[in-house]
Each structure stands twice: as structure tokens, then as C-alpha cells.
ChimeraX commands (.cxc) that place a marker at each C-alpha (Angstrom):
marker #1 position 104.30,90.99,31.42 radius 0.5
marker #1 position 100.98,90.22,33.15 radius 0.5
marker #1 position 102.12,86.66,33.76 radius 0.5
marker #1 position 105.29,87.95,35.43 radius 0.5
marker #1 position 103.27,90.34,37.60 radius 0.5
marker #1 position 100.93,87.54,38.67 radius 0.5
marker #1 position 103.88,85.29,39.45 radius 0.5
marker #1 position 105.59,88.07,41.43 radius 0.5
marker #1 position 102.38,88.88,43.31 radius 0.5
marker #1 position 101.91,85.20,44.18 radius 0.5
marker #1 position 105.51,84.95,45.36 radius 0.5
marker #1 position 105.07,88.04,47.57 radius 0.5
marker #1 position 101.87,86.62,49.07 radius 0.5
marker #1 position 103.61,83.28,49.67 radius 0.5
marker #1 position 106.47,85.08,51.45 radius 0.5
marker #1 position 104.01,87.03,53.59 radius 0.5
marker #1 position 102.30,83.78,54.55 radius 0.5
marker #1 position 105.67,82.17,55.35 radius 0.5
marker #1 position 106.59,85.18,57.48 radius 0.5
marker #1 position 103.33,84.95,59.41 radius 0.5
marker #1 position 103.84,81.23,59.99 radius 0.5
marker #1 position 107.43,81.75,61.19 radius 0.5
marker #1 position 106.28,84.51,63.53 radius 0.5
marker #1 position 103.59,82.20,64.92 radius 0.5
marker #1 position 106.15,79.45,65.46 radius 0.5
marker #1 position 108.59,81.84,67.15 radius 0.5
marker #1 position 105.88,83.08,69.51 radius 0.5
marker #1 position 104.93,79.50,70.32 radius 0.5
marker #1 position 108.55,78.60,71.14 radius 0.5
marker #1 position 109.11,81.78,73.17 radius 0.5
marker #1 position 105.93,81.12,75.12 radius 0.5
marker #1 position 107.16,77.64,75.99 radius 0.5
marker #1 position 110.65,78.74,76.99 radius 0.5
marker #1 position 109.73,81.94,78.81 radius 0.5
marker #1 position 106.88,80.51,80.82 radius 0.5
marker #1 position 104.03,82.54,82.21 radius 0.5
marker #1 position 105.03,86.13,83.04 radius 0.5
marker #1 position 104.49,87.44,86.57 radius 0.5
marker #1 position 103.26,91.04,86.63 radius 0.5
marker #1 position 104.53,93.76,88.94 radius 0.5
marker #1 position 101.03,93.89,90.45 radius 0.5
marker #1 position 101.26,90.20,91.36 radius 0.5
marker #1 position 104.67,90.77,92.94 radius 0.5
marker #1 position 103.31,93.70,94.96 radius 0.5
marker #1 position 100.36,91.62,96.19 radius 0.5
marker #1 position 102.70,88.75,97.11 radius 0.5
marker #1 position 104.92,91.07,99.13 radius 0.5
marker #1 position 101.89,92.57,100.86 radius 0.5
marker #1 position 99.84,89.44,101.50 radius 0.5
marker #1 position 102.34,86.59,101.74 radius 0.5
marker #1 position 105.53,88.29,102.90 radius 0.5
marker #1 position 103.40,90.64,105.00 radius 0.5
marker #1 position 105.24,93.77,103.91 radius 0.5
marker #1 position 103.53,96.83,105.39 radius 0.5
marker #1 position 102.66,98.59,102.13 radius 0.5
marker #1 position 101.36,101.83,103.74 radius 0.5
marker #1 position 104.62,102.10,105.71 radius 0.5
marker #1 position 106.61,101.41,102.55 radius 0.5
marker #1 position 104.71,104.19,100.76 radius 0.5
marker #1 position 105.75,106.60,103.53 radius 0.5
marker #1 position 109.37,105.52,103.17 radius 0.5
marker #1 position 109.25,105.94,99.39 radius 0.5
marker #1 position 107.57,109.34,99.64 radius 0.5
marker #1 position 107.67,110.89,103.12 radius 0.5
marker #1 position 105.33,113.74,104.00 radius 0.5
marker #1 position 108.09,116.35,103.90 radius 0.5
marker #1 position 109.03,115.32,100.37 radius 0.5
marker #1 position 105.38,115.40,99.32 radius 0.5
marker #1 position 105.12,118.93,100.71 radius 0.5
marker #1 position 108.23,119.98,98.77 radius 0.5
marker #1 position 106.93,118.46,95.54 radius 0.5
marker #1 position 103.52,120.13,95.99 radius 0.5
marker #1 position 105.27,123.50,96.48 radius 0.5
marker #1 position 107.17,122.88,93.25 radius 0.5
marker #1 position 103.87,122.21,91.47 radius 0.5
marker #1 position 104.21,118.42,91.03 radius 0.5
marker #1 position 106.24,119.07,87.90 radius 0.5
marker #1 position 107.57,115.98,86.17 radius 0.5
marker #1 position 111.08,115.12,87.23 radius 0.5
marker #1 position 113.31,113.46,89.75 radius 0.5
marker #1 position 113.15,114.58,93.39 radius 0.5
marker #1 position 115.51,113.67,96.24 radius 0.5
marker #1 position 114.14,111.92,99.32 radius 0.5
marker #1 position 115.89,112.23,102.66 radius 0.5
marker #1 position 116.24,109.20,104.88 radius 0.5
marker #1 position 115.93,109.18,108.68 radius 0.5
marker #1 position 119.54,110.42,108.97 radius 0.5
marker #1 position 118.71,113.54,106.94 radius 0.5
marker #1 position 120.86,112.42,104.01 radius 0.5
marker #1 position 119.44,111.70,100.57 radius 0.5
marker #1 position 118.50,108.01,100.53 radius 0.5
marker #1 position 116.90,107.80,97.09 radius 0.5
marker #1 position 115.04,109.78,94.45 radius 0.5
marker #1 position 111.47,109.53,93.18 radius 0.5
marker #1 position 110.49,110.13,89.58 radius 0.5
marker #1 position 107.25,112.10,89.25 radius 0.5
marker #1 position 105.05,112.02,86.16 radius 0.5
marker #1 position 101.46,113.28,85.95 radius 0.5
marker #1 position 101.45,113.85,89.71 radius 0.5
marker #1 position 102.38,110.23,90.53 radius 0.5
marker #1 position 105.54,108.50,91.66 radius 0.5
marker #1 position 106.30,106.27,88.69 radius 0.5
marker #1 position 109.64,104.85,89.83 radius 0.5
marker #1 position 112.28,105.00,92.56 radius 0.5
marker #1 position 115.89,105.72,91.70 radius 0.5
marker #1 position 119.12,105.39,93.61 radius 0.5
marker #1 position 120.45,108.68,94.96 radius 0.5
marker #1 position 123.11,108.70,92.23 radius 0.5
marker #1 position 120.58,108.45,89.41 radius 0.5
marker #1 position 119.05,111.61,87.94 radius 0.5
marker link #1:1,2 radius 0.2
marker link #1:2,3 radius 0.2
marker link #1:3,4 radius 0.2
marker link #1:4,5 radius 0.2
marker link #1:5,6 radius 0.2
marker link #1:6,7 radius 0.2
marker link #1:7,8 radius 0.2
marker link #1:8,9 radius 0.2
marker link #1:9,10 radius 0.2
marker link #1:10,11 radius 0.2
marker link #1:11,12 radius 0.2
marker link #1:12,13 radius 0.2
marker link #1:13,14 radius 0.2
marker link #1:14,15 radius 0.2
marker link #1:15,16 radius 0.2
marker link #1:16,17 radius 0.2
marker link #1:17,18 radius 0.2
marker link #1:18,19 radius 0.2
marker link #1:19,20 radius 0.2
marker link #1:20,21 radius 0.2
marker link #1:21,22 radius 0.2
marker link #1:22,23 radius 0.2
marker link #1:23,24 radius 0.2
marker link #1:24,25 radius 0.2
marker link #1:25,26 radius 0.2
marker link #1:26,27 radius 0.2
marker link #1:27,28 radius 0.2
marker link #1:28,29 radius 0.2
marker link #1:29,30 radius 0.2
marker link #1:30,31 radius 0.2
marker link #1:31,32 radius 0.2
marker link #1:32,33 radius 0.2
marker link #1:33,34 radius 0.2
marker link #1:34,35 radius 0.2
marker link #1:35,36 radius 0.2
marker link #1:36,37 radius 0.2
marker link #1:37,38 radius 0.2
marker link #1:38,39 radius 0.2
marker link #1:39,40 radius 0.2
marker link #1:40,41 radius 0.2
marker link #1:41,42 radius 0.2
marker link #1:42,43 radius 0.2
marker link #1:43,44 radius 0.2
marker link #1:44,45 radius 0.2
marker link #1:45,46 radius 0.2
marker link #1:46,47 radius 0.2
marker link #1:47,48 radius 0.2
marker link #1:48,49 radius 0.2
marker link #1:49,50 radius 0.2
marker link #1:50,51 radius 0.2
marker link #1:51,52 radius 0.2
marker link #1:52,53 radius 0.2
marker link #1:53,54 radius 0.2
marker link #1:54,55 radius 0.2
marker link #1:55,56 radius 0.2
marker link #1:56,57 radius 0.2
marker link #1:57,58 radius 0.2
marker link #1:58,59 radius 0.2
marker link #1:59,60 radius 0.2
marker link #1:60,61 radius 0.2
marker link #1:61,62 radius 0.2
marker link #1:62,63 radius 0.2
marker link #1:63,64 radius 0.2
marker link #1:64,65 radius 0.2
marker link #1:65,66 radius 0.2
marker link #1:66,67 radius 0.2
marker link #1:67,68 radius 0.2
marker link #1:68,69 radius 0.2
marker link #1:69,70 radius 0.2
marker link #1:70,71 radius 0.2
marker link #1:71,72 radius 0.2
marker link #1:72,73 radius 0.2
marker link #1:73,74 radius 0.2
marker link #1:74,75 radius 0.2
marker link #1:75,76 radius 0.2
marker link #1:76,77 radius 0.2
marker link #1:77,78 radius 0.2
marker link #1:78,79 radius 0.2
marker link #1:79,80 radius 0.2
marker link #1:80,81 radius 0.2
marker link #1:81,82 radius 0.2
marker link #1:82,83 radius 0.2
marker link #1:83,84 radius 0.2
marker link #1:84,85 radius 0.2
marker link #1:85,86 radius 0.2
marker link #1:86,87 radius 0.2
marker link #1:87,88 radius 0.2
marker link #1:88,89 radius 0.2
marker link #1:89,90 radius 0.2
marker link #1:90,91 radius 0.2
marker link #1:91,92 radius 0.2
marker link #1:92,93 radius 0.2
marker link #1:93,94 radius 0.2
marker link #1:94,95 radius 0.2
marker link #1:95,96 radius 0.2
marker link #1:96,97 radius 0.2
marker link #1:97,98 radius 0.2
marker link #1:98,99 radius 0.2
marker link #1:99,100 radius 0.2
marker link #1:100,101 radius 0.2
marker link #1:101,102 radius 0.2
marker link #1:102,103 radius 0.2
marker link #1:103,104 radius 0.2
marker link #1:104,105 radius 0.2
marker link #1:105,106 radius 0.2
marker link #1:106,107 radius 0.2
marker link #1:107,108 radius 0.2
marker link #1:108,109 radius 0.2
marker link #1:109,110 radius 0.2
view
């Protein structure tokens, strides 16, 4: 019985080692095929510094003063809030979490 337990324990440890090695190999292959990831921060800096996007102006488009006022009156509760464009129609929505805009949604999204 003890011999069987030792053999089983060794087999389990061998399988764990094989699993770790396969995982290492998979990560190595994925790293080679996926390349180096580009973060959202890097994209934002590229748009600002290379493409010369006016980030402060973009912030005002994403969250105009009147929408900020409305959200403040509502208590900056988490949720999705409509944003009116220059024509007065809803152009998009902003998702608020912890008092921050965390994403921008199309006007159809909720």
C-alpha cells in the first residue's frame, strides 16, 4: 500500500512538473507570436504628442461642463450618463465609477 502511495505521489508530482513546463512553453510561444503589447497609456501619449491631438479639448468633448454639472447634482453615482453634442442631441454616454469617467459608450449603449 505504501509503495502504491509513493508511486502515485511521484506520478502526481511528475504531472505537476509537466504542467508547469507546458505552461512555460505556451507563454514563451505566445510571447513570440503576440509581440510586445502597447498600453492604452502609450496610445494616449502617441495621440497627444505625435498626432498632436488636443487632449484638454478632447476631455471637454468627452465630458462637457454642463454634463459635469448634471452628474455632480446627481451625486456622481456610478452609472451611464448621456452627453449632448453641439447640436443638442445625445452624442455619446460616459460611464462613471468612483467619481471618474472610466469609459465612453455609444449613445445606444447603456
